[in-house]
Structure formats: structure tokens, C-alpha cells
N, C-alpha and C positions, 0 to 999 in steps of 0.2 A: 504494500500500499504506500509505504514512504517513498519508494523508488518511483512509483507512478506519479505521484504528486511533485516530485523533484523534476521529472521530465516534462510535466505540464507546464511548470513555470519556465523551464528553458525553452520550450516550444514557443510560448507566448512572447519572450524576449526576441526571438529571431522571426517570428511569422509576419507574414502580409508586408513585406518590405518591397518598395518599388525602386528599381535602379536604373540608371543609363551608365555605361553605353553598350549598345550592340553595334558593332562597326562593320560596315561593308569591307569585303576583301576582294572585290571584283568579280569578273566573270568566271564561272566554273563550267567550261564547255564539256560537260559529260553527256553521254548518251545511254539509252537502256535504263532510264530512271523513272519508268512509267508506274502507274499504281500497281502495288504488290511486289515490285522489283526492288524497292527501297523502303527504308523507314518512313513512309509518308505519314506525316502528322495531320496536315490540315489541307483540305480541298474546298475551294470556294469560287463563286462565280458571281457576276453582276446580274441583277434581276432584269427583267425585260424592260427595254427603254431607259436603262440607267447605266451610266458609266462608273459609278461608284460601288464598292462592295465591302463587306466587313465579315470575318469569320473568326471563331474562337473555338478551341477544344480544351477540354480540361479533364482531369482525373477526379472522379468521386472517390468515395470510400472504397478501398480495395483495388482502386485503378478503374472503376467503371467509367466509361467514356461519357462525358457530357459535352454538348454543344450549344450554341446560341448564348444570349446575353448572359446567362448565369455562369457561363465558362470564361467570361471576359475579365481581364485585370482592370485596375483602376484607370483613371484618366491618364493620357500621355503626358511625358514630361516636356518641358520647355514649349508649352503651348501646342504640341502635336494633338491631333484629334484623338478622342476616346475610342475605344473599340466598342462596337455595338452588337456585332455578331449577327446571325440570322441568315446569312447567305452561304452556309456551309452545303456542300454537295458531296456525293458519292462516297468517298473513303475519308474517314477522320479517325486517328488513333492517338493513343498516349503510349509512351515507353517508359518502363522503370529503368533507373540507372543500373540496376543489377542485371537486368535482362540484356543491357547493352555492353556489360563489363566495364561500366564508366568509373573511373577513378580520378579524373581530372577534367574539369570543364574547359580548360585550355585546349582540349582536343575536339571540342563539339562545334560543329558548323550547322547552321541553318542554311538550306539551299531553296532559293526561290525560283520557281519555274512559271512564267507568264505564258499561257497557251493561247497567245493571240492569234487571230486569223492572219494568214500569211501576207494579205495586202496591207496590213496595219502594222506590221512588225517594226517597220522604221519609226512609227510614231511613239513607240515606247509606252511604258506604264509607270505610274508613281505610287510607290508605297508611302502613304501618308504616315503609317506607323506600322511597326513590327515588333513583336515581343516574343521572347522565350520565357515560359512560365514554368514553375516549379510547384509541385502539389504534395501534400502531406498524405500518404497512403492510408493513414489510419482514420483521420477525420474528414478527408476530402477538402481540406481548407488550403488556400494559396499560401506558399511559403515565401515566395518572391517572384518578381517579374523583372526582365531586363529588356529595355526598350531602345529604340534608335533615338539619337539626339536630335535628328533632323529628318526631313522627308528624303527620300531616295528615289531618283529617276533611273529606270532601267532603259537605256538607250536602244537596246536591241532585245527583244523579247524572246529570242530563241524559240521561234514559233513551234508549236506542237507539244503536247504532253509526252514527257519522256525525255525531252531534250533541255537539260539544266544549262544555264540558270545563273543566278547571282548569289554569292555566298556571304554570310554574316557570322561573325564571331563575337565573343565577349572580349573586352579589352583586358589589360593586366588587372586593374583593380577589380573589375567585376568577376573575373575569373576567380580571384581569391574569395570574394563574397559568396559565389556559388559553390565553391569548395567548402566553405565553412557550413553551409547548409547540407552539403553532401555528407559531411563528416557527422552531422547531427542526426541525418535521415538518409542512411545508406540506400534504402529502398524507395526514395522519393520518385515520382513520376514527372515526366517532362511533357508539356504541351506547348501550344503556340497560339498566337493571335495576330491578325494583320487586318489593316484597313487600306484598300487602294482606290485610286482614281484613274481616269483615262483608260479604263478597261473596256475593251470594245467586243468581248465575247470569248467563249471557251472557258475552260476550267483553269484556275490557278492552283498550284500545288506548292506546299512547303515540306520538305523532309529533313530528317536529321543525318548527318554524316559525321562520322568520327574518323580523326586523322591521327597520325602518329605525333609524339611531342615535338615541338618546335614547327608545327605546321601553320604557324600564324597566330594572329589574336594573342591571347594572353600568355600563352606558352605554359611551361612548368612553373608553378609557384606565383608567377605574376608579380604585380606591384603590391606594396603595402596596402591592406584594406582602409577603407575610408574611416574617418573618426566616428561617423555615425554607426558604423558596424560595431567598433569597439564599445560604444556607449550602449547598444543592444545587448551585446555578450555581458558587458559588466553589469547591466540592469537584471539580466537573468541570473548571474552568479550571486548578485546581492539578495535577490528573492529566494534563491535556494538556501544561502547562508542563514538568512532570517527565519526561514521555515524550519531549518534544522535546529535552531536555538529554541524556537517555540515548541517543537516535538520533544526535545530534551525536557 
């Protein structure tokens, strides 16, 4: 019982934190990345007569897949649009860190593939916001979300589902923040959220790719965590210490 209470307070100290930055790493010209061939997280498309779209996928209790507004993280940072969800299509999944063999978020990439019609490929598509989201497998609550700092325009959409795409990774600081969450919740689940504009048709997909250490982004270890992260951890440790004194 005492252990459960201590874990609860530590969870509260870390939970529901919103971070930036998720940084673009450029074009990732892969092929054979269609639905079912890779770790597809989110599939979404623009509704009829609209060029705007938003999709979110999250893990409920035990990793049950949830889509729509309830799967969306909070408002975007730096004035970026909030995620509203609701345009999810076809295949949406969440993946546990353990199933991916993940030990370092510096090895994680989100790959965005815009399946624009061939004639519109040169027009590009704008990611108004994009987030990597982490979920508690026990209670289905969000642990943290890592978002873009600014909008991103894909100048060439690599038309056709299965042709990636543009890559995004956590920067060094956020790699460290995500790794702290991973240490506290080794079986956490990974989801995603995206809001796009100038979408002219087809399905957009986002999938998880893991790379070896040094493959870009945060890399191993990363930078020193933000002061806010230390404050959260310190708050959790203080709560634990206080509770121990009361239990004695």
C-alpha cells in the first residue's frame, strides 16, 4: 500500500507536462512504408470541401487505442493551433516503449507522409502543429506531449501512401525529459497528434521509426533537462518524503 501511494505522488509530479521542441530533420525518402508495413501511429485526412485536418491518437488504460478530441494533448506552444482531432481514418495505433525495445528517445523519429494527389504535390502541405505524446499504461492519462515550436511546410509531399516523408525528432533537452518519463514508466505508450492545412486530398500518415544512437535529434543523453523538469521531480520527491514522515 505504501509503495502504491509513493508511486502515485511521483506520477503526479511528472504527469501532464507539455514540452517543445520537436524539430524537423528534413526529407526521409523511404519507400514501402504503407499501412501495415511500418509502425503507423496516425492516419488522417481532410473532410470534404476542406483543406484543414486534425487527428489525434492516444492510449487508454492498458493501451486501448483512443482517437478524436479526447486523445488530443493541450493547446500548442508559441501560439500554434490546438489539436481538435476528429479527422482520423483507416489505421491508428499506439505502441508501447517495451514493444519497440525503446531505451532512449534520442532514437525515435516521427515520419510524416502526405499522400497528396500527384498534381498537387508541388504545392506542399503545412503542418500547423505536430506532437509526440506519451501515455500512462495504468490510468490512461497523458504523461507528456512534445510539439513543434513553429509551423512546418513540406515543400514536396512525396505523393502516394507508402512514400515517406519528412522526419521529426526531439531535441537534446526534450530527449532528456522524455527519457526521465521512460525511466519512471518503462511500459509507457506512444501516440501522436497533428493539425495540417493546405491538404488537398488523400490520407496523411505518421509513423514511428527508430534509429541507432547518433542518428540525429537528441542523441544519447542529450542536453541538461530544463529547470522546470527538475522542479517537477523535486516536487515529487518532496511529496514522497513528506508522506513517509506521516506514515511513520
